[in-house]
ZAGUTOR-544393 format. One record per residue (C-alpha): y, x, z. Coordinates in pm, 1 decimal. Layout:
<marros>
<marro><yy>Y</yy><xx>X</xx><zz>Z</zz></marro>
...
</marros>
This chain:
<marros>
<marro><yy>-1319.5</yy><xx>-393.4</xx><zz>7071.7</zz></marro>
<marro><yy>-1008.8</yy><xx>-292.6</xx><zz>6881.4</zz></marro>
<marro><yy>-891.0</yy><xx>66.2</xx><zz>6925.3</zz></marro>
<marro><yy>-563.2</yy><xx>214.7</xx><zz>6800.7</zz></marro>
<marro><yy>-415.5</yy><xx>561.9</xx><zz>6779.7</zz></marro>
<marro><yy>-62.5</yy><xx>661.7</xx><zz>6681.7</zz></marro>
<marro><yy>0.7</yy><xx>1021.0</xx><zz>6576.6</zz></marro>
<marro><yy>-339.4</yy><xx>1115.5</xx><zz>6717.2</zz></marro>
<marro><yy>-286.1</yy><xx>958.8</xx><zz>7059.7</zz></marro>
<marro><yy>-495.8</yy><xx>661.6</xx><zz>7167.6</zz></marro>
<marro><yy>-286.1</yy><xx>367.8</xx><zz>7286.6</zz></marro>
<marro><yy>-375.7</yy><xx>24.8</xx><zz>7418.9</zz></marro>
<marro><yy>-329.6</yy><xx>-241.6</xx><zz>7148.4</zz></marro>
<marro><yy>-63.8</yy><xx>-420.7</xx><zz>7354.0</zz></marro>
<marro><yy>137.4</yy><xx>-96.4</xx><zz>7371.1</zz></marro>
<marro><yy>93.8</yy><xx>9.6</xx><zz>7008.5</zz></marro>
<marro><yy>452.0</yy><xx>9.7</xx><zz>6881.9</zz></marro>
<marro><yy>676.5</yy><xx>180.5</xx><zz>6627.0</zz></marro>
<marro><yy>1053.3</yy><xx>182.6</xx><zz>6585.7</zz></marro>
<marro><yy>1226.1</yy><xx>-115.1</xx><zz>6425.0</zz></marro>
<marro><yy>1404.7</yy><xx>148.4</xx><zz>6214.1</zz></marro>
<marro><yy>1079.1</yy><xx>279.0</xx><zz>6064.8</zz></marro>
<marro><yy>1095.0</yy><xx>258.1</xx><zz>5685.7</zz></marro>
<marro><yy>740.9</yy><xx>125.8</xx><zz>5681.9</zz></marro>
<marro><yy>863.5</yy><xx>-185.4</xx><zz>5863.1</zz></marro>
<marro><yy>1199.7</yy><xx>-218.0</xx><zz>5688.6</zz></marro>
<marro><yy>1096.7</yy><xx>-148.1</xx><zz>5329.4</zz></marro>
<marro><yy>718.4</yy><xx>-130.0</xx><zz>5316.0</zz></marro>
<marro><yy>772.6</yy><xx>244.0</xx><zz>5267.1</zz></marro>
<marro><yy>429.8</yy><xx>366.2</xx><zz>5363.7</zz></marro>
<marro><yy>71.9</yy><xx>401.6</xx><zz>5251.9</zz></marro>
<marro><yy>-260.8</yy><xx>279.4</xx><zz>5384.2</zz></marro>
<marro><yy>-634.5</yy><xx>306.7</xx><zz>5336.7</zz></marro>
<marro><yy>-910.8</yy><xx>70.4</xx><zz>5444.1</zz></marro>
<marro><yy>-1271.3</yy><xx>174.6</xx><zz>5488.9</zz></marro>
<marro><yy>-1574.3</yy><xx>83.3</xx><zz>5695.4</zz></marro>
<marro><yy>-1840.7</yy><xx>249.5</xx><zz>5903.4</zz></marro>
<marro><yy>-2209.2</yy><xx>244.5</xx><zz>5826.8</zz></marro>
<marro><yy>-2441.3</yy><xx>330.0</xx><zz>6114.8</zz></marro>
<marro><yy>-2124.5</yy><xx>422.4</xx><zz>6301.9</zz></marro>
<marro><yy>-2000.1</yy><xx>682.1</xx><zz>6049.5</zz></marro>
<marro><yy>-1687.1</yy><xx>632.5</xx><zz>5837.0</zz></marro>
<marro><yy>-1790.0</yy><xx>586.8</xx><zz>5474.2</zz></marro>
<marro><yy>-1616.2</yy><xx>810.3</xx><zz>5218.8</zz></marro>
<marro><yy>-1347.7</yy><xx>925.5</xx><zz>5462.9</zz></marro>
<marro><yy>-1276.3</yy><xx>1246.7</xx><zz>5262.3</zz></marro>
<marro><yy>-1227.7</yy><xx>1046.3</xx><zz>4941.0</zz></marro>
<marro><yy>-992.7</yy><xx>803.3</xx><zz>5114.6</zz></marro>
<marro><yy>-791.5</yy><xx>1089.7</xx><zz>5259.9</zz></marro>
<marro><yy>-782.3</yy><xx>1255.0</xx><zz>4915.8</zz></marro>
<marro><yy>-622.8</yy><xx>942.0</xx><zz>4770.5</zz></marro>
<marro><yy>-391.4</yy><xx>892.6</xx><zz>5067.7</zz></marro>
<marro><yy>-251.3</yy><xx>1244.9</xx><zz>5057.0</zz></marro>
<marro><yy>-229.7</yy><xx>1248.1</xx><zz>4676.9</zz></marro>
<marro><yy>-13.5</yy><xx>935.4</xx><zz>4698.3</zz></marro>
<marro><yy>192.7</yy><xx>1086.1</xx><zz>4980.7</zz></marro>
<marro><yy>260.3</yy><xx>1392.3</xx><zz>4766.7</zz></marro>
<marro><yy>339.9</yy><xx>1184.4</xx><zz>4458.0</zz></marro>
<marro><yy>587.0</yy><xx>974.4</xx><zz>4656.9</zz></marro>
<marro><yy>733.5</yy><xx>1271.5</xx><zz>4848.5</zz></marro>
<marro><yy>621.6</yy><xx>1146.1</xx><zz>5189.3</zz></marro>
<marro><yy>588.4</yy><xx>1406.3</xx><zz>5462.4</zz></marro>
<marro><yy>280.1</yy><xx>1330.7</xx><zz>5668.1</zz></marro>
<marro><yy>69.9</yy><xx>1440.0</xx><zz>5962.7</zz></marro>
<marro><yy>-170.8</yy><xx>1727.6</xx><zz>5900.3</zz></marro>
<marro><yy>-482.9</yy><xx>1600.4</xx><zz>5723.7</zz></marro>
<marro><yy>-719.9</yy><xx>1758.0</xx><zz>5974.1</zz></marro>
<marro><yy>-533.4</yy><xx>1595.8</xx><zz>6262.0</zz></marro>
<marro><yy>-552.7</yy><xx>1257.0</xx><zz>6092.2</zz></marro>
<marro><yy>-927.7</yy><xx>1292.2</xx><zz>6030.4</zz></marro>
<marro><yy>-973.0</yy><xx>1382.2</xx><zz>6397.6</zz></marro>
<marro><yy>-769.2</yy><xx>1074.4</xx><zz>6494.8</zz></marro>
<marro><yy>-1000.5</yy><xx>854.1</xx><zz>6287.7</zz></marro>
<marro><yy>-1308.8</yy><xx>985.2</xx><zz>6467.7</zz></marro>
<marro><yy>-1143.9</yy><xx>958.3</xx><zz>6809.5</zz></marro>
<marro><yy>-1034.6</yy><xx>600.9</xx><zz>6740.5</zz></marro>
<marro><yy>-1384.5</yy><xx>506.5</xx><zz>6627.9</zz></marro>
<marro><yy>-1530.0</yy><xx>656.6</xx><zz>6944.1</zz></marro>
<marro><yy>-1287.4</yy><xx>451.1</xx><zz>7153.0</zz></marro>
<marro><yy>-1381.4</yy><xx>132.4</xx><zz>6964.1</zz></marro>
<marro><yy>-1738.6</yy><xx>154.5</xx><zz>7089.6</zz></marro>
<marro><yy>-2067.6</yy><xx>44.8</xx><zz>6939.3</zz></marro>
<marro><yy>-2108.6</yy><xx>-162.4</xx><zz>6625.9</zz></marro>
<marro><yy>-1975.5</yy><xx>-130.5</xx><zz>6274.3</zz></marro>
<marro><yy>-1599.3</yy><xx>-102.2</xx><zz>6239.1</zz></marro>
<marro><yy>-1329.8</yy><xx>-173.7</xx><zz>5983.9</zz></marro>
<marro><yy>-1082.6</yy><xx>114.9</xx><zz>5977.9</zz></marro>
<marro><yy>-721.3</yy><xx>96.9</xx><zz>5863.3</zz></marro>
<marro><yy>-521.2</yy><xx>417.8</xx><zz>5826.6</zz></marro>
<marro><yy>-143.4</yy><xx>387.0</xx><zz>5788.3</zz></marro>
<marro><yy>119.4</yy><xx>649.9</xx><zz>5708.1</zz></marro>
<marro><yy>484.0</yy><xx>541.3</xx><zz>5729.2</zz></marro>
<marro><yy>794.7</yy><xx>719.3</xx><zz>5604.7</zz></marro>
<marro><yy>922.2</yy><xx>720.6</xx><zz>5961.9</zz></marro>
<marro><yy>1240.5</yy><xx>603.1</xx><zz>6134.8</zz></marro>
<marro><yy>1594.6</yy><xx>693.2</xx><zz>6039.5</zz></marro>
<marro><yy>1944.4</yy><xx>559.1</xx><zz>5999.3</zz></marro>
<marro><yy>1975.3</yy><xx>273.5</xx><zz>5750.5</zz></marro>
<marro><yy>2191.7</yy><xx>496.3</xx><zz>5531.7</zz></marro>
<marro><yy>1958.9</yy><xx>798.5</xx><zz>5554.3</zz></marro>
<marro><yy>1846.2</yy><xx>965.8</xx><zz>5233.1</zz></marro>
<marro><yy>1471.8</yy><xx>958.9</xx><zz>5171.9</zz></marro>
<marro><yy>1438.1</yy><xx>1337.6</xx><zz>5173.6</zz></marro>
<marro><yy>1588.2</yy><xx>1346.7</xx><zz>5523.0</zz></marro>
<marro><yy>1307.8</yy><xx>1136.4</xx><zz>5670.6</zz></marro>
<marro><yy>967.2</yy><xx>1219.2</xx><zz>5809.4</zz></marro>
<marro><yy>712.9</yy><xx>1311.7</xx><zz>5894.2</zz></marro>
<marro><yy>644.0</yy><xx>947.5</xx><zz>5961.5</zz></marro>
<marro><yy>398.0</yy><xx>778.4</xx><zz>6192.2</zz></marro>
<marro><yy>22.5</yy><xx>801.4</xx><zz>6147.6</zz></marro>
<marro><yy>-162.7</yy><xx>494.0</xx><zz>6271.1</zz></marro>
<marro><yy>-538.6</yy><xx>436.5</xx><zz>6288.0</zz></marro>
<marro><yy>-682.8</yy><xx>95.1</xx><zz>6374.5</zz></marro>
<marro><yy>-1053.0</yy><xx>33.1</xx><zz>6425.6</zz></marro>
<marro><yy>-1179.3</yy><xx>-319.5</xx><zz>6482.1</zz></marro>
<marro><yy>-1520.3</yy><xx>-487.2</xx><zz>6457.7</zz></marro>
<marro><yy>-1631.5</yy><xx>-529.4</xx><zz>6098.0</zz></marro>
<marro><yy>-1652.5</yy><xx>-899.3</xx><zz>6004.8</zz></marro>
<marro><yy>-1947.5</yy><xx>-1046.1</xx><zz>5821.2</zz></marro>
<marro><yy>-1908.5</yy><xx>-952.9</xx><zz>5456.1</zz></marro>
<marro><yy>-1994.7</yy><xx>-1171.8</xx><zz>5153.9</zz></marro>
<marro><yy>-2275.5</yy><xx>-1089.4</xx><zz>4913.8</zz></marro>
<marro><yy>-2105.4</yy><xx>-1285.1</xx><zz>4634.3</zz></marro>
<marro><yy>-1752.1</yy><xx>-1407.6</xx><zz>4568.8</zz></marro>
<marro><yy>-1559.1</yy><xx>-1676.7</xx><zz>4385.0</zz></marro>
<marro><yy>-1256.9</yy><xx>-1562.2</xx><zz>4184.5</zz></marro>
<marro><yy>-958.7</yy><xx>-1724.6</xx><zz>4019.2</zz></marro>
<marro><yy>-723.2</yy><xx>-1582.7</xx><zz>3757.5</zz></marro>
<marro><yy>-380.5</yy><xx>-1641.4</xx><zz>3911.0</zz></marro>
<marro><yy>-40.9</yy><xx>-1687.5</xx><zz>3752.0</zz></marro>
<marro><yy>118.9</yy><xx>-1401.8</xx><zz>3945.0</zz></marro>
<marro><yy>147.1</yy><xx>-1099.5</xx><zz>3711.5</zz></marro>
<marro><yy>130.6</yy><xx>-748.0</xx><zz>3847.1</zz></marro>
<marro><yy>458.5</yy><xx>-556.5</xx><zz>3839.6</zz></marro>
<marro><yy>477.1</yy><xx>-290.9</xx><zz>3571.9</zz></marro>
<marro><yy>323.9</yy><xx>37.3</xx><zz>3685.2</zz></marro>
<marro><yy>381.2</yy><xx>371.8</xx><zz>3514.9</zz></marro>
<marro><yy>32.7</yy><xx>490.3</xx><zz>3609.7</zz></marro>
<marro><yy>-242.1</yy><xx>446.2</xx><zz>3868.4</zz></marro>
<marro><yy>-149.6</yy><xx>230.6</xx><zz>4165.4</zz></marro>
<marro><yy>-83.8</yy><xx>352.7</xx><zz>4518.9</zz></marro>
<marro><yy>-199.7</yy><xx>161.2</xx><zz>4827.7</zz></marro>
<marro><yy>148.7</yy><xx>83.2</xx><zz>4952.0</zz></marro>
<marro><yy>253.4</yy><xx>-108.5</xx><zz>5262.2</zz></marro>
<marro><yy>465.1</yy><xx>-322.6</xx><zz>5028.9</zz></marro>
<marro><yy>166.1</yy><xx>-555.5</xx><zz>4999.1</zz></marro>
<marro><yy>322.2</yy><xx>-900.9</xx><zz>4990.2</zz></marro>
<marro><yy>265.2</yy><xx>-924.9</xx><zz>4615.0</zz></marro>
<marro><yy>-111.9</yy><xx>-901.8</xx><zz>4665.2</zz></marro>
<marro><yy>-108.3</yy><xx>-1143.9</xx><zz>4957.5</zz></marro>
<marro><yy>73.4</yy><xx>-1408.7</xx><zz>4751.2</zz></marro>
<marro><yy>-182.4</yy><xx>-1365.2</xx><zz>4471.6</zz></marro>
<marro><yy>-471.7</yy><xx>-1400.8</xx><zz>4714.7</zz></marro>
<marro><yy>-316.0</yy><xx>-1710.6</xx><zz>4870.6</zz></marro>
<marro><yy>-286.2</yy><xx>-1864.5</xx><zz>4523.6</zz></marro>
<marro><yy>-655.2</yy><xx>-1796.1</xx><zz>4466.7</zz></marro>
<marro><yy>-749.4</yy><xx>-1951.8</xx><zz>4799.4</zz></marro>
<marro><yy>-542.5</yy><xx>-2259.2</xx><zz>4716.3</zz></marro>
<marro><yy>-755.9</yy><xx>-2285.0</xx><zz>4402.5</zz></marro>
<marro><yy>-1074.9</yy><xx>-2273.9</xx><zz>4610.8</zz></marro>
<marro><yy>-1156.5</yy><xx>-1907.5</xx><zz>4542.2</zz></marro>
<marro><yy>-1203.6</yy><xx>-1600.9</xx><zz>4762.4</zz></marro>
<marro><yy>-1024.2</yy><xx>-1344.2</xx><zz>4548.7</zz></marro>
<marro><yy>-741.7</yy><xx>-1336.6</xx><zz>4295.3</zz></marro>
<marro><yy>-775.7</yy><xx>-1160.6</xx><zz>3961.8</zz></marro>
<marro><yy>-445.5</yy><xx>-1005.3</xx><zz>3857.3</zz></marro>
<marro><yy>-304.7</yy><xx>-971.0</xx><zz>3505.3</zz></marro>
<marro><yy>-40.9</yy><xx>-735.9</xx><zz>3371.1</zz></marro>
<marro><yy>263.9</yy><xx>-842.6</xx><zz>3172.7</zz></marro>
<marro><yy>54.0</yy><xx>-856.8</xx><zz>2855.3</zz></marro>
<marro><yy>-197.4</yy><xx>-1093.9</xx><zz>3011.3</zz></marro>
<marro><yy>-472.8</yy><xx>-831.3</xx><zz>3045.1</zz></marro>
<marro><yy>-701.0</yy><xx>-819.7</xx><zz>3347.5</zz></marro>
<marro><yy>-619.0</yy><xx>-522.0</xx><zz>3572.1</zz></marro>
<marro><yy>-774.1</yy><xx>-571.5</xx><zz>3916.2</zz></marro>
<marro><yy>-836.5</yy><xx>-807.6</xx><zz>4204.1</zz></marro>
<marro><yy>-583.6</yy><xx>-858.3</xx><zz>4481.0</zz></marro>
<marro><yy>-802.5</yy><xx>-653.0</xx><zz>4715.9</zz></marro>
<marro><yy>-1064.5</yy><xx>-511.5</xx><zz>4478.8</zz></marro>
<marro><yy>-1143.9</yy><xx>-356.8</xx><zz>4143.7</zz></marro>
<marro><yy>-1291.1</yy><xx>-586.7</xx><zz>3880.1</zz></marro>
<marro><yy>-1552.2</yy><xx>-497.1</xx><zz>3617.5</zz></marro>
<marro><yy>-1758.9</yy><xx>-680.9</xx><zz>3357.3</zz></marro>
<marro><yy>-2092.4</yy><xx>-627.8</xx><zz>3188.7</zz></marro>
<marro><yy>-2099.2</yy><xx>-701.8</xx><zz>2816.2</zz></marro>
<marro><yy>-2415.3</yy><xx>-646.8</xx><zz>2610.1</zz></marro>
<marro><yy>-2546.9</yy><xx>-402.6</xx><zz>2869.7</zz></marro>
<marro><yy>-2224.6</yy><xx>-199.6</xx><zz>2892.8</zz></marro>
<marro><yy>-2018.9</yy><xx>-177.1</xx><zz>3210.6</zz></marro>
<marro><yy>-1650.1</yy><xx>-218.3</xx><zz>3125.0</zz></marro>
<marro><yy>-1378.2</yy><xx>-133.4</xx><zz>3378.2</zz></marro>
<marro><yy>-999.2</yy><xx>-149.5</xx><zz>3337.4</zz></marro>
<marro><yy>-867.8</yy><xx>208.9</xx><zz>3338.5</zz></marro>
<marro><yy>-653.5</yy><xx>346.3</xx><zz>3618.7</zz></marro>
<marro><yy>-395.4</yy><xx>439.9</xx><zz>3355.4</zz></marro>
<marro><yy>-345.6</yy><xx>67.9</xx><zz>3295.1</zz></marro>
<marro><yy>-236.7</yy><xx>24.4</xx><zz>3657.9</zz></marro>
<marro><yy>-568.9</yy><xx>-36.8</xx><zz>3832.1</zz></marro>
<marro><yy>-612.1</yy><xx>125.0</xx><zz>4171.1</zz></marro>
<marro><yy>-848.6</yy><xx>425.3</xx><zz>4142.0</zz></marro>
<marro><yy>-1087.0</yy><xx>269.1</xx><zz>4391.7</zz></marro>
<marro><yy>-1329.5</yy><xx>487.4</xx><zz>4584.3</zz></marro>
<marro><yy>-1622.0</yy><xx>247.8</xx><zz>4529.3</zz></marro>
<marro><yy>-1507.6</yy><xx>201.6</xx><zz>4170.3</zz></marro>
<marro><yy>-1568.0</yy><xx>574.2</xx><zz>4124.2</zz></marro>
<marro><yy>-1910.5</yy><xx>547.5</xx><zz>4282.3</zz></marro>
<marro><yy>-1993.4</yy><xx>251.2</xx><zz>4057.6</zz></marro>
<marro><yy>-1906.0</yy><xx>431.0</xx><zz>3733.9</zz></marro>
<marro><yy>-2105.4</yy><xx>737.4</xx><zz>3840.7</zz></marro>
<marro><yy>-2404.2</yy><xx>523.7</xx><zz>3943.9</zz></marro>
<marro><yy>-2400.4</yy><xx>344.2</xx><zz>3608.5</zz></marro>
<marro><yy>-2413.0</yy><xx>676.9</xx><zz>3426.3</zz></marro>
<marro><yy>-2708.4</yy><xx>793.0</xx><zz>3637.9</zz></marro>
<marro><yy>-2895.4</yy><xx>468.6</xx><zz>3567.2</zz></marro>
<marro><yy>-2841.5</yy><xx>507.1</xx><zz>3193.8</zz></marro>
<marro><yy>-2602.3</yy><xx>210.8</xx><zz>3178.3</zz></marro>
<marro><yy>-2331.0</yy><xx>261.3</xx><zz>2919.1</zz></marro>
<marro><yy>-1981.0</yy><xx>280.0</xx><zz>3068.2</zz></marro>
<marro><yy>-1648.9</yy><xx>211.6</xx><zz>2900.3</zz></marro>
<marro><yy>-1304.0</yy><xx>217.2</xx><zz>3059.6</zz></marro>
<marro><yy>-1109.0</yy><xx>-34.3</xx><zz>2856.6</zz></marro>
<marro><yy>-863.6</yy><xx>-318.1</xx><zz>2886.9</zz></marro>
<marro><yy>-1008.4</yy><xx>-666.1</xx><zz>2930.8</zz></marro>
<marro><yy>-857.9</yy><xx>-991.0</xx><zz>2805.8</zz></marro>
<marro><yy>-902.0</yy><xx>-1314.0</xx><zz>2998.1</zz></marro>
<marro><yy>-1119.2</yy><xx>-1447.9</xx><zz>2714.9</zz></marro>
<marro><yy>-1340.4</yy><xx>-1137.4</xx><zz>2738.1</zz></marro>
<marro><yy>-1360.6</yy><xx>-1181.6</xx><zz>3114.6</zz></marro>
<marro><yy>-1478.2</yy><xx>-1540.3</xx><zz>3080.1</zz></marro>
<marro><yy>-1724.9</yy><xx>-1453.0</xx><zz>2804.2</zz></marro>
<marro><yy>-1874.4</yy><xx>-1154.5</xx><zz>2990.4</zz></marro>
<marro><yy>-2243.3</yy><xx>-1155.6</xx><zz>3078.3</zz></marro>
<marro><yy>-2165.0</yy><xx>-1050.3</xx><zz>3435.9</zz></marro>
<marro><yy>-1852.3</yy><xx>-1004.8</xx><zz>3648.4</zz></marro>
<marro><yy>-1851.1</yy><xx>-786.4</xx><zz>3957.7</zz></marro>
<marro><yy>-1604.4</yy><xx>-658.3</xx><zz>4214.1</zz></marro>
<marro><yy>-1592.8</yy><xx>-335.4</xx><zz>4411.0</zz></marro>
<marro><yy>-1409.3</yy><xx>-255.1</xx><zz>4732.5</zz></marro>
<marro><yy>-1456.3</yy><xx>-24.8</xx><zz>5027.6</zz></marro>
<marro><yy>-1542.9</yy><xx>-313.2</xx><zz>5259.3</zz></marro>
<marro><yy>-1753.6</yy><xx>-529.6</xx><zz>5027.5</zz></marro>
<marro><yy>-1921.3</yy><xx>-254.6</xx><zz>4826.4</zz></marro>
<marro><yy>-2045.2</yy><xx>-402.3</xx><zz>4497.0</zz></marro>
<marro><yy>-2059.4</yy><xx>-782.5</xx><zz>4482.5</zz></marro>
<marro><yy>-2127.0</yy><xx>-1032.6</xx><zz>4207.3</zz></marro>
<marro><yy>-1871.7</yy><xx>-1293.5</xx><zz>4103.5</zz></marro>
<marro><yy>-2063.8</yy><xx>-1621.3</xx><zz>4106.0</zz></marro>
<marro><yy>-1772.2</yy><xx>-1854.4</xx><zz>4033.9</zz></marro>
<marro><yy>-1469.7</yy><xx>-1799.9</xx><zz>3810.6</zz></marro>
<marro><yy>-1189.5</yy><xx>-2057.7</xx><zz>3795.3</zz></marro>
<marro><yy>-1425.7</yy><xx>-2317.5</xx><zz>3939.6</zz></marro>
<marro><yy>-1706.5</yy><xx>-2249.3</xx><zz>3689.3</zz></marro>
<marro><yy>-2039.3</yy><xx>-2129.4</xx><zz>3827.9</zz></marro>
<marro><yy>-2177.1</yy><xx>-1798.9</xx><zz>3703.8</zz></marro>
<marro><yy>-2507.7</yy><xx>-1620.5</xx><zz>3751.5</zz></marro>
<marro><yy>-2529.8</yy><xx>-1298.2</xx><zz>3950.9</zz></marro>
<marro><yy>-2682.4</yy><xx>-1066.1</xx><zz>3693.2</zz></marro>
<marro><yy>-2951.7</yy><xx>-800.9</xx><zz>3703.7</zz></marro>
<marro><yy>-2717.8</yy><xx>-516.0</xx><zz>3610.9</zz></marro>
<marro><yy>-2488.7</yy><xx>-598.8</xx><zz>3902.4</zz></marro>
<marro><yy>-2786.8</yy><xx>-603.0</xx><zz>4139.1</zz></marro>
<marro><yy>-2905.6</yy><xx>-262.6</xx><zz>4013.2</zz></marro>
<marro><yy>-2559.9</yy><xx>-113.1</xx><zz>4052.2</zz></marro>
<marro><yy>-2512.9</yy><xx>-259.8</xx><zz>4399.5</zz></marro>
<marro><yy>-2845.0</yy><xx>-114.9</xx><zz>4513.6</zz></marro>
<marro><yy>-2769.1</yy><xx>225.4</xx><zz>4360.6</zz></marro>
<marro><yy>-2428.4</yy><xx>250.7</xx><zz>4526.9</zz></marro>
<marro><yy>-2570.7</yy><xx>141.8</xx><zz>4862.4</zz></marro>
<marro><yy>-2851.2</yy><xx>397.7</xx><zz>4840.1</zz></marro>
<marro><yy>-2603.7</yy><xx>673.1</xx><zz>4749.0</zz></marro>
<marro><yy>-2379.2</yy><xx>591.9</xx><zz>5044.9</zz></marro>
<marro><yy>-2672.0</yy><xx>586.0</xx><zz>5288.2</zz></marro>
<marro><yy>-2808.7</yy><xx>913.5</xx><zz>5150.1</zz></marro>
<marro><yy>-2465.8</yy><xx>1078.0</xx><zz>5187.5</zz></marro>
<marro><yy>-2441.9</yy><xx>960.7</xx><zz>5548.4</zz></marro>
<marro><yy>-2792.6</yy><xx>1087.9</xx><zz>5622.4</zz></marro>
<marro><yy>-2686.0</yy><xx>1436.8</xx><zz>5511.6</zz></marro>
<marro><yy>-2399.5</yy><xx>1450.6</xx><zz>5760.5</zz></marro>
</marros>
């Protein structure tokens, strides 16, 4: 079942409401995180909260106490019942007059949604879409202003793919619409750097660390579309999917490689070991 809490209070889904004057609704002025459970436990919750509160601080958003939000996540999961869950955490700027100054607003609303985790793919098809990322001065934030990513993903689906690969204004590969993208070239794992605008993904971090432990060379570097297409392997990471191979790019079949399989297994084993220590 779907369970929802707002500001730490469980509410029935049909009564889960916020003000029409909330800046999250009016302007997409809010942040979110998405994660999953494994054996009923939220995976990497501290890392997701680290990123969420770092973004809130960077964007001067006043927010609910971190401990209270973590408690709300666990309470919402308990209310959702048995089975694996997809968790969405949302922080909004909060309601205020249309003419209100940003510094006058907040703390905003804190929303947690837990719903049954859908069946997840073990491989994906991708398409490079003609929908460039807006210029970013640094690492991305997971903002509620998400329409840009949705349009990109819809373009990919129209092309028969599952996921869109996004380019910056220079035509360099940055990330997927809902994932981080990486390639393997001559045994080296190459990942677009966060400084180039890629989201500092939680599973991305696990992937780079796992590669180092396995003795796989790692390089954070920009990737051209030609380099993407010529890569030995292409893989995606996200908090829901984990590590998955790209087996089709722009309609061309690709082979899921051995390095991707090793990395996927290593990340999975690390996550399960971390949960076992809880």
